[in-house]
C-alpha angles and dihedrals in degrees: 000000000000090000090052091051090049092053092043088052092050090051090051092049089051090051091051089049091051091048090050092048090057095049111108102160135019134054130309114199115200122184119191143165117261096259093058098031096052097047126355102050094052097088094046091049091048092052093045091050093050092049093046109032092169092063119091109214122205120193115193117186113211144145120284091253091052090050090054094045092050090048091051089050090049090237097136140041098224134359138192117208132178127259108323122176096180138061121254122219112250096010131092105227119198125180119238122201113288121231125211118257119243132216112227112210134184117247114279097021114147092236091055089075092063121096090217131016116216126203091252090058088069094066109134092355122139109246132191102221130207118234121291093254093053113119090216092052090052090052091048093048091052091049092048092047093047091050093043091238122153125197138181113249109190095156135044127185137174094222127066087206090060091049091052091049091051091050090051088052088054100252101128143300123296138201120219136173 
């Protein structure tokens, strides 16, 4: 059943892509989470805009929940939300490839010498955490709980970029996806 839904979702994504390819004029409203909206979508939007100069593209950066709510209300053409393991009423939700999380460390940290950092390596480390409603934070919390790992969390932020800047300034370690 899950495999059928996956393939049905892929077919629907392909249909949306075909519809977008044929668009030559009009407006394309994209809603995305911060991580994608502030970095990763830029090149795709640039290419789409060059190929279709008559299309006005709107990029709205919101939370995952906002992306889903706007999709359910049919107030966007395409949206990109964070990690979601459930369906959302009124929205077609399709998985996109997951990317591994990274651990951002200050120069000279002992863990920086390792080729790979495992969840158990974070025992008793100071972490800069993302906000409680962050999909990445939820994934990290589940992994820490499953491994029985406890960490210090003196700082929280809503932006991964802020967490990375704080790590560079020597505040703590951060996780980012």
